[in-house]
BALOBA-1460 file (C-alpha; in Angstrom, 3 decimals):
// residues 331
<rec num="1" residu="m" x="15.396" y="44.591" z="59.947"/>
<rec num="2" residu="t" x="12.066" y="42.233" z="59.581"/>
<rec num="3" residu="a" x="11.839" y="42.738" z="55.908"/>
<rec num="4" residu="r" x="15.648" y="41.869" z="55.546"/>
<rec num="5" residu="k" x="15.535" y="38.879" z="57.308"/>
<rec num="6" residu="t" x="12.383" y="37.698" z="55.547"/>
<rec num="7" residu="l" x="13.786" y="38.605" z="51.968"/>
<rec num="8" residu="k" x="17.255" y="36.781" z="53.261"/>
<rec num="9" residu="s" x="14.892" y="33.387" z="54.246"/>
<rec num="10" residu="l" x="13.368" y="33.428" z="50.546"/>
<rec num="11" residu="f" x="16.617" y="32.896" z="48.853"/>
<rec num="12" residu="f" x="18.960" y="31.290" z="51.507"/>
<rec num="13" residu="a" x="18.342" y="27.920" z="50.460"/>
<rec num="14" residu="l" x="19.061" y="28.542" z="46.915"/>
<rec num="15" residu="q" x="22.055" y="30.764" z="47.643"/>
<rec num="16" residu="l" x="23.725" y="27.844" z="49.447"/>
<rec num="17" residu="i" x="24.041" y="26.245" z="46.258"/>
<rec num="18" residu="f" x="26.091" y="29.113" z="44.677"/>
<rec num="19" residu="l" x="28.000" y="30.353" z="48.021"/>
<rec num="20" residu="s" x="29.117" y="26.887" z="48.977"/>
<rec num="21" residu="g" x="33.002" y="26.826" z="48.424"/>
<rec num="22" residu="c" x="32.725" y="29.897" z="46.256"/>
<rec num="23" residu="a" x="35.497" y="32.498" z="47.072"/>
<rec num="24" residu="t" x="34.656" y="36.302" z="46.445"/>
<rec num="25" residu="a" x="36.131" y="37.183" z="42.999"/>
<rec num="26" residu="p" x="37.379" y="40.878" z="42.719"/>
<rec num="27" residu="e" x="34.773" y="43.183" z="41.071"/>
<rec num="28" residu="p" x="35.458" y="43.646" z="37.149"/>
<rec num="29" residu="t" x="36.567" y="47.108" z="36.492"/>
<rec num="30" residu="s" x="36.044" y="47.041" z="32.719"/>
<rec num="31" residu="v" x="33.167" y="45.996" z="30.566"/>
<rec num="32" residu="q" x="35.297" y="43.294" z="28.840"/>
<rec num="33" residu="e" x="36.236" y="42.042" z="32.061"/>
<rec num="34" residu="v" x="32.323" y="41.979" z="32.768"/>
<rec num="35" residu="l" x="31.704" y="39.904" z="29.604"/>
<rec num="36" residu="g" x="34.684" y="37.501" z="30.311"/>
<rec num="37" residu="s" x="33.597" y="36.939" z="33.725"/>
<rec num="38" residu="q" x="31.907" y="33.641" z="35.266"/>
<rec num="39" residu="q" x="28.950" y="35.748" z="36.188"/>
<rec num="40" residu="w" x="28.366" y="36.476" z="32.581"/>
<rec num="41" residu="k" x="28.755" y="33.046" z="31.430"/>
<rec num="42" residu="d" x="26.085" y="31.972" z="34.103"/>
<rec num="43" residu="f" x="23.840" y="34.829" z="33.011"/>
<rec num="44" residu="l" x="24.127" y="33.335" z="29.284"/>
<rec num="45" residu="k" x="23.504" y="29.568" z="30.358"/>
<rec num="46" residu="f" x="20.481" y="30.567" z="32.155"/>
<rec num="47" residu="v" x="19.110" y="32.775" z="29.350"/>
<rec num="48" residu="r" x="19.662" y="29.920" z="26.666"/>
<rec num="49" residu="s" x="18.313" y="27.112" z="28.891"/>
<rec num="50" residu="d" x="15.434" y="28.515" z="30.761"/>
<rec num="51" residu="v" x="14.079" y="31.848" z="28.750"/>
<rec num="52" residu="p" x="11.963" y="31.232" z="26.040"/>
<rec num="53" residu="g" x="13.172" y="32.610" z="22.473"/>
<rec num="54" residu="n" x="16.369" y="32.973" z="20.622"/>
<rec num="55" residu="f" x="18.851" y="35.574" z="21.963"/>
<rec num="56" residu="e" x="21.961" y="36.831" z="20.059"/>
<rec num="57" residu="q" x="24.770" y="37.001" z="22.409"/>
<rec num="58" residu="s" x="25.857" y="39.955" z="20.205"/>
<rec num="59" residu="e" x="22.828" y="41.667" z="21.293"/>
<rec num="60" residu="l" x="23.170" y="40.820" z="24.857"/>
<rec num="61" residu="e" x="26.584" y="42.331" z="24.685"/>
<rec num="62" residu="r" x="25.719" y="45.277" z="23.092"/>
<rec num="63" residu="a" x="22.973" y="45.848" z="25.789"/>
<rec num="64" residu="c" x="25.636" y="45.498" z="28.376"/>
<rec num="65" residu="r" x="27.827" y="48.008" z="26.811"/>
<rec num="66" residu="v" x="24.928" y="50.375" z="26.843"/>
<rec num="67" residu="g" x="24.301" y="49.698" z="30.522"/>
<rec num="68" residu="a" x="27.762" y="50.245" z="31.518"/>
<rec num="69" residu="n" x="27.528" y="53.851" z="30.358"/>
<rec num="70" residu="s" x="23.839" y="54.395" z="31.637"/>
<rec num="71" residu="g" x="24.758" y="57.099" z="33.904"/>
<rec num="72" residu="a" x="26.705" y="57.478" z="37.322"/>
<rec num="73" residu="p" x="26.187" y="54.644" z="39.907"/>
<rec num="74" residu="a" x="23.288" y="55.336" z="42.618"/>
<rec num="75" residu="s" x="24.287" y="56.435" z="46.083"/>
<rec num="76" residu="g" x="25.860" y="53.659" z="48.118"/>
<rec num="77" residu="g" x="27.363" y="52.363" z="44.742"/>
<rec num="78" residu="v" x="25.955" y="50.296" z="42.029"/>
<rec num="79" residu="s" x="28.725" y="48.133" z="40.812"/>
<rec num="80" residu="l" x="29.544" y="47.924" z="37.041"/>
<rec num="81" residu="q" x="28.455" y="44.307" z="36.444"/>
<rec num="82" residu="e" x="25.122" y="44.890" z="37.913"/>
<rec num="83" residu="r" x="24.399" y="47.879" z="35.374"/>
<rec num="84" residu="c" x="25.909" y="45.717" z="32.592"/>
<rec num="85" residu="l" x="23.611" y="42.614" z="33.513"/>
<rec num="86" residu="n" x="20.530" y="44.545" z="34.625"/>
<rec num="87" residu="a" x="20.591" y="46.374" z="31.060"/>
<rec num="88" residu="a" x="21.350" y="42.896" z="29.401"/>
<rec num="89" residu="t" x="18.247" y="41.635" z="31.244"/>
<rec num="90" residu="k" x="15.833" y="44.395" z="30.407"/>
<rec num="91" residu="s" x="16.812" y="43.966" z="26.774"/>
<rec num="92" residu="i" x="15.191" y="40.646" z="26.941"/>
<rec num="93" residu="d" x="12.544" y="41.761" z="29.311"/>
<rec num="94" residu="p" x="11.822" y="45.300" z="29.617"/>
<rec num="95" residu="g" x="10.148" y="44.385" z="33.217"/>
<rec num="96" residu="g" x="13.086" y="42.192" z="34.317"/>
<rec num="97" residu="w" x="15.854" y="43.127" z="36.554"/>
<rec num="98" residu="y" x="19.250" y="41.702" z="37.661"/>
<rec num="99" residu="r" x="20.241" y="43.070" z="41.144"/>
<rec num="100" residu="s" x="22.533" y="42.832" z="44.006"/>
<rec num="101" residu="m" x="21.209" y="41.202" z="47.398"/>
<rec num="102" residu="r" x="22.838" y="44.466" z="48.745"/>
<rec num="103" residu="s" x="20.713" y="46.805" z="46.312"/>
<rec num="104" residu="i" x="17.678" y="44.937" z="47.155"/>
<rec num="105" residu="y" x="18.057" y="45.120" z="50.834"/>
<rec num="106" residu="a" x="18.465" y="48.821" z="50.727"/>
<rec num="107" residu="d" x="15.328" y="49.269" z="48.723"/>
<rec num="108" residu="v" x="13.271" y="46.894" z="51.063"/>
<rec num="109" residu="k" x="11.287" y="49.192" z="53.437"/>
<rec num="110" residu="v" x="7.766" y="47.439" z="53.432"/>
<rec num="111" residu="d" x="6.919" y="45.578" z="56.782"/>
<rec num="112" residu="q" x="6.270" y="41.698" z="55.327"/>
<rec num="113" residu="g" x="3.408" y="41.202" z="58.157"/>
<rec num="114" residu="q" x="1.231" y="43.316" z="56.088"/>
<rec num="115" residu="y" x="1.343" y="40.067" z="53.538"/>
<rec num="116" residu="k" x="0.198" y="37.447" z="56.399"/>
<rec num="117" residu="a" x="-3.155" y="35.893" z="55.464"/>
<rec num="118" residu="e" x="-6.250" y="36.524" z="57.718"/>
<rec num="119" residu="v" x="-8.966" y="34.137" z="58.455"/>
<rec num="120" residu="r" x="-11.931" y="34.908" z="60.699"/>
<rec num="121" residu="t" x="-15.592" y="34.340" z="61.023"/>
<rec num="122" residu="v" x="-18.068" y="36.848" z="59.757"/>
<rec num="123" residu="g" x="-21.666" y="36.691" z="59.647"/>
<rec num="124" residu="d" x="-23.558" y="33.445" z="60.171"/>
<rec num="125" residu="r" x="-21.101" y="30.549" z="59.533"/>
<rec num="126" residu="a" x="-19.347" y="32.630" z="57.033"/>
<rec num="127" residu="v" x="-15.433" y="32.778" z="56.793"/>
<rec num="128" residu="y" x="-13.452" y="35.596" z="55.669"/>
<rec num="129" residu="l" x="-10.153" y="34.939" z="54.126"/>
<rec num="130" residu="r" x="-7.868" y="37.556" z="52.950"/>
<rec num="131" residu="l" x="-4.990" y="37.162" z="50.957"/>
<rec num="132" residu="p" x="-2.623" y="40.121" z="50.606"/>
<rec num="133" residu="a" x="-0.081" y="38.035" z="48.656"/>
<rec num="134" residu="f" x="0.853" y="34.405" z="47.883"/>
<rec num="135" residu="h" x="3.604" y="34.386" z="50.363"/>
<rec num="136" residu="s" x="5.741" y="31.683" z="51.482"/>
<rec num="137" residu="d" x="3.891" y="30.982" z="54.683"/>
<rec num="138" residu="t" x="0.352" y="31.678" z="53.411"/>
<rec num="139" residu="y" x="-0.866" y="28.091" z="52.739"/>
<rec num="140" residu="a" x="0.435" y="27.168" z="56.234"/>
<rec num="141" residu="t" x="-1.459" y="30.243" z="57.833"/>
<rec num="142" residu="v" x="-4.662" y="29.172" z="55.670"/>
<rec num="143" residu="t" x="-4.624" y="25.483" z="56.549"/>
<rec num="144" residu="d" x="-3.780" y="25.878" z="60.106"/>
<rec num="145" residu="a" x="-6.612" y="28.240" z="60.660"/>
<rec num="146" residu="f" x="-8.975" y="25.856" z="59.040"/>
<rec num="147" residu="n" x="-7.724" y="22.750" z="60.887"/>
<rec num="148" residu="q" x="-8.351" y="24.785" z="64.132"/>
<rec num="149" residu="m" x="-11.898" y="25.472" z="62.958"/>
<rec num="150" residu="a" x="-12.199" y="21.507" z="62.303"/>
<rec num="151" residu="t" x="-10.917" y="20.719" z="65.890"/>
<rec num="152" residu="r" x="-13.651" y="23.200" z="67.383"/>
<rec num="153" residu="g" x="-16.340" y="21.405" z="65.151"/>
<rec num="154" residu="e" x="-17.190" y="24.600" z="63.632"/>
<rec num="155" residu="e" x="-19.407" y="24.768" z="60.245"/>
<rec num="156" residu="v" x="-18.846" y="26.810" z="57.123"/>
<rec num="157" residu="a" x="-21.896" y="28.181" z="55.136"/>
<rec num="158" residu="l" x="-19.942" y="30.396" z="53.107"/>
<rec num="159" residu="v" x="-16.488" y="31.416" z="52.190"/>
<rec num="160" residu="i" x="-15.367" y="35.107" z="51.249"/>
<rec num="161" residu="i" x="-11.937" y="35.355" z="49.675"/>
<rec num="162" residu="d" x="-10.481" y="38.773" z="49.252"/>
<rec num="163" residu="v" x="-7.577" y="39.100" z="46.853"/>
<rec num="164" residu="r" x="-8.267" y="42.967" z="46.503"/>
<rec num="165" residu="n" x="-4.749" y="44.981" z="46.310"/>
<rec num="166" residu="c" x="-3.289" y="41.206" z="45.821"/>
<rec num="167" residu="p" x="-0.101" y="41.463" z="43.324"/>
<rec num="168" residu="g" x="-0.018" y="37.760" z="43.315"/>
<rec num="169" residu="g" x="3.196" y="36.148" z="44.551"/>
<rec num="170" residu="l" x="4.205" y="32.396" z="44.580"/>
<rec num="171" residu="l" x="2.779" y="30.187" z="41.832"/>
<rec num="172" residu="d" x="2.990" y="27.112" z="43.942"/>
<rec num="173" residu="v" x="1.701" y="28.612" z="47.002"/>
<rec num="174" residu="m" x="-1.348" y="30.050" z="44.992"/>
<rec num="175" residu="e" x="-1.909" y="26.310" z="43.894"/>
<rec num="176" residu="g" x="-1.464" y="24.987" z="47.568"/>
<rec num="177" residu="v" x="-4.323" y="27.490" z="48.441"/>
<rec num="178" residu="m" x="-6.640" y="26.411" z="45.782"/>
<rec num="179" residu="s" x="-6.320" y="22.729" z="46.752"/>
<rec num="180" residu="v" x="-8.094" y="23.650" z="50.011"/>
<rec num="181" residu="f" x="-11.037" y="24.313" z="47.876"/>
<rec num="182" residu="l" x="-10.799" y="22.082" z="44.835"/>
<rec num="183" residu="s" x="-10.969" y="18.212" z="44.411"/>
<rec num="184" residu="e" x="-7.710" y="16.553" z="43.950"/>
<rec num="185" residu="g" x="-6.611" y="16.591" z="40.411"/>
<rec num="186" residu="t" x="-8.843" y="19.516" z="39.323"/>
<rec num="187" residu="e" x="-6.911" y="21.395" z="36.605"/>
<rec num="188" residu="f" x="-7.568" y="25.195" z="36.398"/>
<rec num="189" residu="g" x="-5.357" y="26.782" z="34.236"/>
<rec num="190" residu="l" x="-2.190" y="26.616" z="31.750"/>
<rec num="191" residu="l" x="1.197" y="27.933" z="31.581"/>
<rec num="192" residu="r" x="2.949" y="28.452" z="28.310"/>
<rec num="193" residu="s" x="6.199" y="29.953" z="26.955"/>
<rec num="194" residu="t" x="5.677" y="33.885" z="26.189"/>
<rec num="195" residu="s" x="7.573" y="33.482" z="23.085"/>
<rec num="196" residu="d" x="7.200" y="30.372" z="21.318"/>
<rec num="197" residu="k" x="3.657" y="29.444" z="22.879"/>
<rec num="198" residu="k" x="4.621" y="26.009" z="23.908"/>
<rec num="199" residu="l" x="2.940" y="24.608" z="26.872"/>
<rec num="200" residu="l" x="4.994" y="24.478" z="29.986"/>
<rec num="201" residu="a" x="2.776" y="23.265" z="32.485"/>
<rec num="202" residu="k" x="-0.864" y="22.809" z="33.536"/>
<rec num="203" residu="l" x="-1.836" y="24.565" z="36.820"/>
<rec num="204" residu="g" x="-3.924" y="22.314" z="39.191"/>
<rec num="205" residu="n" x="-4.493" y="20.668" z="42.475"/>
<rec num="206" residu="n" x="-2.021" y="17.900" z="42.469"/>
<rec num="207" residu="r" x="-1.596" y="17.468" z="46.278"/>
<rec num="208" residu="g" x="-4.861" y="17.696" z="48.240"/>
<rec num="209" residu="a" x="-4.745" y="19.749" z="51.412"/>
<rec num="210" residu="q" x="-4.041" y="18.180" z="54.733"/>
<rec num="211" residu="m" x="-7.109" y="18.459" z="56.918"/>
<rec num="212" residu="p" x="-9.893" y="16.245" z="58.332"/>
<rec num="213" residu="s" x="-11.689" y="14.705" z="55.444"/>
<rec num="214" residu="k" x="-15.158" y="15.638" z="56.393"/>
<rec num="215" residu="f" x="-13.933" y="19.380" z="57.018"/>
<rec num="216" residu="a" x="-12.060" y="19.295" z="53.710"/>
<rec num="217" residu="a" x="-15.038" y="17.831" z="51.764"/>
<rec num="218" residu="m" x="-17.109" y="20.642" z="53.291"/>
<rec num="219" residu="l" x="-14.917" y="23.392" z="52.099"/>
<rec num="220" residu="r" x="-14.784" y="21.940" z="48.663"/>
<rec num="221" residu="t" x="-18.541" y="22.136" z="48.245"/>
<rec num="222" residu="v" x="-19.598" y="25.383" z="50.144"/>
<rec num="223" residu="p" x="-20.624" y="28.646" z="48.288"/>
<rec num="224" residu="m" x="-17.836" y="30.779" z="47.756"/>
<rec num="225" residu="v" x="-17.222" y="34.556" z="46.578"/>
<rec num="226" residu="i" x="-13.910" y="36.009" z="45.750"/>
<rec num="227" residu="l" x="-13.594" y="39.871" z="46.156"/>
<rec num="228" residu="a" x="-11.430" y="41.422" z="43.422"/>
<rec num="229" residu="d" x="-10.423" y="44.953" z="42.118"/>
<rec num="230" residu="g" x="-8.203" y="46.724" z="39.774"/>
<rec num="231" residu="r" x="-5.122" y="45.953" z="41.899"/>
<rec num="232" residu="t" x="-5.619" y="42.365" z="41.558"/>
<rec num="233" residu="s" x="-2.819" y="41.065" z="39.227"/>
<rec num="234" residu="g" x="-0.758" y="38.253" z="38.436"/>
<rec num="235" residu="g" x="-1.168" y="35.203" z="40.489"/>
<rec num="236" residu="a" x="-3.890" y="36.360" z="42.385"/>
<rec num="237" residu="e" x="-5.596" y="36.817" z="38.637"/>
<rec num="238" residu="a" x="-4.807" y="33.188" z="37.879"/>
<rec num="239" residu="f" x="-6.386" y="32.420" z="41.540"/>
<rec num="240" residu="v" x="-9.451" y="34.037" z="40.409"/>
<rec num="241" residu="s" x="-9.780" y="32.705" z="36.968"/>
<rec num="242" residu="g" x="-9.042" y="29.348" z="38.117"/>
<rec num="243" residu="m" x="-11.689" y="29.304" z="40.888"/>
<rec num="244" residu="r" x="-14.322" y="30.658" z="38.569"/>
<rec num="245" residu="g" x="-13.275" y="28.617" z="35.791"/>
<rec num="246" residu="t" x="-14.052" y="25.394" z="37.562"/>
<rec num="247" residu="g" x="-17.335" y="26.600" z="38.902"/>
<rec num="248" residu="r" x="-16.200" y="26.990" z="42.337"/>
<rec num="249" residu="a" x="-16.556" y="30.594" z="42.994"/>
<rec num="250" residu="k" x="-18.349" y="33.774" z="41.727"/>
<rec num="251" residu="v" x="-16.503" y="37.148" z="41.295"/>
<rec num="252" residu="f" x="-17.419" y="40.275" z="42.923"/>
<rec num="253" residu="g" x="-15.868" y="43.410" z="42.687"/>
<rec num="254" residu="t" x="-14.286" y="45.494" z="39.722"/>
<rec num="255" residu="k" x="-12.378" y="44.582" z="36.699"/>
<rec num="256" residu="t" x="-8.790" y="43.163" z="37.811"/>
<rec num="257" residu="q" x="-5.460" y="44.637" z="36.666"/>
<rec num="258" residu="g" x="-4.650" y="42.293" z="33.670"/>
<rec num="259" residu="g" x="-1.136" y="40.881" z="34.543"/>
<rec num="260" residu="a" x="-0.845" y="37.290" z="33.409"/>
<rec num="261" residu="l" x="3.197" y="37.351" z="32.572"/>
<rec num="262" residu="v" x="5.201" y="34.925" z="34.806"/>
<rec num="263" residu="r" x="8.628" y="36.211" z="36.063"/>
<rec num="264" residu="t" x="11.220" y="33.785" z="37.444"/>
<rec num="265" residu="v" x="13.380" y="35.154" z="40.436"/>
<rec num="266" residu="r" x="16.424" y="32.993" z="41.098"/>
<rec num="267" residu="p" x="19.830" y="33.616" z="42.499"/>
<rec num="268" residu="s" x="22.081" y="34.036" z="39.307"/>
<rec num="269" residu="h" x="25.525" y="34.270" z="41.027"/>
<rec num="270" residu="p" x="26.744" y="34.771" z="44.440"/>
<rec num="271" residu="d" x="24.813" y="37.920" z="45.965"/>
<rec num="272" residu="f" x="22.801" y="38.661" z="42.993"/>
<rec num="273" residu="v" x="19.330" y="38.125" z="41.779"/>
<rec num="274" residu="l" x="17.929" y="37.978" z="38.658"/>
<rec num="275" residu="s" x="13.886" y="38.461" z="37.798"/>
<rec num="276" residu="i" x="12.984" y="37.756" z="33.863"/>
<rec num="277" residu="r" x="9.684" y="36.837" z="32.394"/>
<rec num="278" residu="t" x="9.576" y="33.193" z="31.300"/>
<rec num="279" residu="g" x="5.930" y="32.340" z="30.624"/>
<rec num="280" residu="t" x="2.225" y="33.580" z="30.391"/>
<rec num="281" residu="m" x="-0.690" y="32.309" z="32.433"/>
<rec num="282" residu="l" x="-3.842" y="31.409" z="30.452"/>
<rec num="283" residu="n" x="-7.211" y="29.887" z="31.480"/>
<rec num="284" residu="l" x="-8.376" y="26.599" z="30.545"/>
<rec num="285" residu="n" x="-9.574" y="27.784" z="27.161"/>
<rec num="286" residu="g" x="-6.163" y="29.016" z="26.379"/>
<rec num="287" residu="m" x="-6.902" y="32.751" z="26.743"/>
<rec num="288" residu="s" x="-4.722" y="35.057" z="28.557"/>
<rec num="289" residu="w" x="-5.942" y="38.216" z="30.898"/>
<rec num="290" residu="e" x="-2.760" y="40.222" z="30.062"/>
<rec num="291" residu="d" x="-3.498" y="43.849" z="29.721"/>
<rec num="292" residu="v" x="-7.299" y="43.197" z="29.682"/>
<rec num="293" residu="g" x="-7.959" y="42.050" z="33.106"/>
<rec num="294" residu="l" x="-10.947" y="39.732" z="34.117"/>
<rec num="295" residu="t" x="-14.447" y="41.218" z="34.381"/>
<rec num="296" residu="p" x="-16.315" y="40.102" z="37.710"/>
<rec num="297" residu="d" x="-19.711" y="38.362" z="37.593"/>
<rec num="298" residu="v" x="-20.900" y="41.256" z="40.037"/>
<rec num="299" residu="t" x="-19.857" y="44.685" z="39.681"/>
<rec num="300" residu="l" x="-19.484" y="46.640" z="42.755"/>
<rec num="301" residu="k" x="-18.869" y="50.334" z="43.220"/>
<rec num="302" residu="s" x="-15.195" y="50.994" z="43.028"/>
<rec num="303" residu="f" x="-13.509" y="52.840" z="46.094"/>
<rec num="304" residu="d" x="-10.007" y="53.628" z="47.146"/>
<rec num="305" residu="r" x="-8.604" y="50.800" z="49.143"/>
<rec num="306" residu="v" x="-4.735" y="51.238" z="49.507"/>
<rec num="307" residu="q" x="-4.721" y="49.539" z="53.197"/>
<rec num="308" residu="p" x="-7.357" y="46.895" z="53.215"/>
<rec num="309" residu="v" x="-5.851" y="44.992" z="56.016"/>
<rec num="310" residu="a" x="-6.837" y="48.159" z="58.108"/>
<rec num="311" residu="i" x="-10.500" y="47.812" z="57.598"/>
<rec num="312" residu="p" x="-12.332" y="44.954" z="59.447"/>
<rec num="313" residu="p" x="-14.193" y="42.639" z="57.424"/>
<rec num="314" residu="d" x="-17.574" y="43.491" z="59.335"/>
<rec num="315" residu="e" x="-17.326" y="47.176" z="58.489"/>
<rec num="316" residu="d" x="-16.406" y="46.492" z="54.693"/>
<rec num="317" residu="e" x="-18.975" y="47.449" z="52.576"/>
<rec num="318" residu="w" x="-18.130" y="44.814" z="49.739"/>
<rec num="319" residu="v" x="-18.146" y="41.971" z="52.634"/>
<rec num="320" residu="k" x="-21.439" y="43.298" z="53.933"/>
<rec num="321" residu="f" x="-23.071" y="43.446" z="50.351"/>
<rec num="322" residu="v" x="-22.023" y="39.833" z="49.914"/>
<rec num="323" residu="l" x="-23.437" y="38.714" z="53.181"/>
<rec num="324" residu="t" x="-26.575" y="40.601" z="52.557"/>
<rec num="325" residu="q" x="-26.944" y="38.944" z="49.206"/>
<rec num="326" residu="i" x="-26.361" y="35.485" z="50.190"/>
<rec num="327" residu="k" x="-28.705" y="35.929" z="53.021"/>
<rec num="328" residu="s" x="-31.409" y="37.172" z="50.586"/>
<rec num="329" residu="s" x="-30.787" y="34.421" z="48.165"/>
<rec num="330" residu="g" x="-31.625" y="31.840" z="50.959"/>
<rec num="331" residu="r" x="-28.144" y="29.974" z="50.417"/>
């Protein structure tokens, strides 16, 4: 139930745009009805306006027809339009999908609490920040914790940021977390169209974190180490690339997964959600880490860490290694 409520909240505001004043239309019973539906027209409009590349309508229609005959509906019922539009989406992006909210709810079995950021003190004036994902509440969790530390008058001599097992998440949240550690106006990456290579945006700190100025200044100069591994991917890799590229952090661990593609997730029609590739993340030199990953500055022994949140940082071998290294270097 928690996961269901969390997923609802992520899309609630956007769904209102589509649900307001909309009557539920009968489900199409033939491929021709799907291709003539408002749902199909909305899909084509989004593809033409927001998805990089040129896509022939005839090719999308052909994929739609193939999808209609791609096996029997799954248990619980997958509608004809979902099979059709999902196939059309995958013809553009094999990793993309088009699904009903009902089927997403049926598959969500993960406790969203595991994505909650963790901030705690370890060692002598060292702060451990665990980022399981760049979730909707991550930025608030991080800044609230640091504001409480500022209120207590605590000093920070080292920040360890743990993005092992982090699959990424929301790019604007990732940029927000980076704003805690970078001066306002700092650019740390690029976002370009996957197909035509046009620059879509520059990633950077355009807002500045809200916290006491003295404490904020300390966080933007204090030594920083990022822990990353083979499960670090997507927006988490953009975080690693950006923090290292700006000279703010050293990276310890193993090579990251190599996922630089950006996928847009948005309501496409009442009760349906579309996920499709719209761009590629690059470092400031214009290089992508897609399929190649990011190599750490200091390589550490790899070990299976499927549930990192279950290991207290003061018992974590990588964290203890970093603390020892920093102490021995006199920083």
